[in-house]
C-alpha positions in Angstrom: 92.7 26.1 111.3 91.0 26.4 108.0 90.1 29.9 106.6 87.9 30.9 103.7 89.3 33.6 101.5 86.5 35.1 99.4 87.2 37.7 96.8 85.0 39.7 94.5 86.4 40.8 91.1 86.2 44.4 90.0 84.4 45.0 86.7 86.3 44.3 83.6 89.1 42.5 85.4 89.5 39.5 83.0 92.7 40.8 81.3 94.4 41.6 84.6 93.2 38.2 86.0 94.7 36.3 83.0 98.0 38.3 83.3 98.4 37.6 87.0 97.1 34.0 86.9 100.5 32.2 86.7 101.8 33.9 89.8 98.5 33.4 91.6 98.5 29.6 90.7 102.1 29.3 91.9 101.2 30.5 95.4 98.2 28.1 95.4 100.4 25.2 94.3 102.8 26.0 97.2 99.9 25.6 99.6 98.8 22.4 97.9 102.3 20.9 98.1 102.5 21.8 101.8 99.2 19.9 102.3 97.4 23.1 103.4 95.0 23.7 100.5 91.5 22.3 100.7 90.1 23.9 97.6 90.4 26.9 95.3 88.7 28.2 92.2 87.0 31.1 90.5 83.3 32.0 90.2 82.4 32.2 86.5 80.4 35.4 85.8 77.9 33.3 83.8 76.5 29.8 84.3 79.3 28.0 82.4 82.6 26.3 83.2 84.3 28.4 80.6 82.7 31.9 80.7 84.8 33.2 77.9 84.8 37.0 77.7 82.2 37.3 80.5 85.1 36.4 82.8 84.8 35.7 86.5 83.0 37.4 89.4 85.4 36.4 92.1 87.3 33.5 93.8 87.1 31.2 96.8 90.1 29.6 98.5 89.9 27.4 101.6 93.3 26.7 103.2 95.0 26.0 106.5 96.8 28.8 108.2 98.2 29.2 111.7 96.0 32.2 112.5 93.5 34.6 111.0 96.2 37.2 110.8 98.4 34.9 108.8 95.5 34.0 106.4 94.8 37.8 105.9 98.5 38.5 105.2 98.6 35.7 102.7 95.5 36.9 101.0 96.8 40.5 100.9 99.9 39.4 99.1 98.0 37.6 96.4 99.1 38.6 92.8 95.4 39.2 92.0 95.3 41.9 94.7 98.5 43.5 93.4 97.1 43.4 89.8 93.8 45.1 90.8 91.7 42.0 89.9 89.8 42.0 93.2 87.5 44.8 94.4 87.3 43.3 97.8 88.6 40.3 99.8 87.3 38.8 103.0 88.9 36.2 105.2 86.9 34.2 107.7 87.5 31.1 109.8 86.0 28.0 108.3 85.1 24.7 109.9 84.8 21.7 107.4 82.0 19.4 108.4 81.5 17.2 105.3 82.7 15.2 103.7 84.4 13.7 106.8 
């Protein structure tokens, strides 16, 4: 089943985000190579593709996991969590409707 992992960044997290980004992307690439990643990306803190020093306000990942517990465990082990980038993370079941 698909699960949406939604995270909110803590204030002033850009430096920690940039430092942990390579390890974070590696985990996402592993999901992609396994055919389990639907989409992933950050929320810019301002209305711009490159927010510069404004940074990001959070992230969204939609991926396939065997269970909600597995999705939560995967999210809890994210390098952004370990680096203190995220203030909060929620994981919810997701049902893709469109595009078909």
